[in-house]
C-alpha positions in Angstrom: 57.1 91.4 23.4 60.2 89.8 22.1 60.1 86.1 21.5 62.9 85.6 24.0 60.7 87.1 26.8 57.7 84.8 26.2 57.0 82.3 28.9 57.4 78.7 28.0 53.7 78.3 28.5 53.0 80.5 25.5 53.3 78.3 22.5 54.1 80.2 19.3 51.6 79.6 16.5 52.3 80.0 12.9 49.3 80.5 10.7 49.7 80.1 7.0 46.8 81.6 5.1 45.9 80.1 1.8 46.9 82.4 -1.0 44.0 84.4 -2.4 43.2 83.2 -5.9 44.1 85.7 -8.6 41.0 86.8 -10.4 40.8 87.7 -14.0 39.1 91.1 -13.9 40.4 92.8 -17.1 37.1 92.8 -18.9 33.6 93.9 -18.1 32.3 90.4 -18.7 34.8 89.0 -16.1 33.8 91.7 -13.6 30.1 90.8 -14.2 30.8 87.1 -13.6 32.6 87.9 -10.4 29.8 90.1 -9.2 27.3 87.4 -10.0 29.4 84.9 -8.0 29.6 87.3 -5.1 25.8 87.8 -5.2 25.2 84.0 -5.1 27.6 83.6 -2.2 25.9 86.3 -0.2 22.4 85.0 -1.1 23.4 81.5 0.2 24.9 82.9 3.3 28.5 81.9 2.4 29.7 85.4 3.1 28.2 88.3 5.1 26.1 90.7 3.1 28.1 93.6 4.4 31.3 92.2 3.0 29.5 91.3 -0.3 28.3 94.9 -0.5 31.8 96.3 0.0 33.3 93.9 -2.6 30.4 94.7 -5.1 31.2 98.4 -4.8 34.9 97.7 -5.6 33.9 95.6 -8.5 31.6 98.3 -9.8 34.5 100.8 -9.6 36.7 98.4 -11.5 33.9 98.0 -14.1 33.7 101.8 -14.5 37.5 102.1 -14.9 37.4 99.4 -17.7 34.6 101.2 -19.4 36.3 104.6 -19.2 39.6 103.1 -20.5 37.8 101.6 -23.5 36.1 104.9 -24.2 39.3 106.7 -23.9 41.0 104.3 -26.4 38.1 104.7 -28.9 38.2 108.5 -28.6 41.9 108.6 -29.1 41.5 106.4 -32.3 38.8 108.7 -33.6 40.9 111.8 -33.0 43.9 110.3 -34.8 41.7 109.3 -37.7 40.2 112.9 -37.8 43.7 114.5 -37.6 45.0 112.4 -40.5 42.0 113.4 -42.7 42.4 117.1 -41.9 
């Protein structure tokens, strides 16, 4: 419904959400710390366990990507070293 069509009894509300803090998740250790914080928050009842479970899954996927990227970099370095010796 366009704003012009709203009755005067309907007050418009503007909600401003607090910005989500930007998390440092570029290392396995950072992901581990965030997952531990998430666990503590769920254990204390600060967030629903279903939400914590979903977020933990995402963090685990981020951890796997970091690990895979590190292995890919190491493998690439080894291959270049091998090619230079051959």
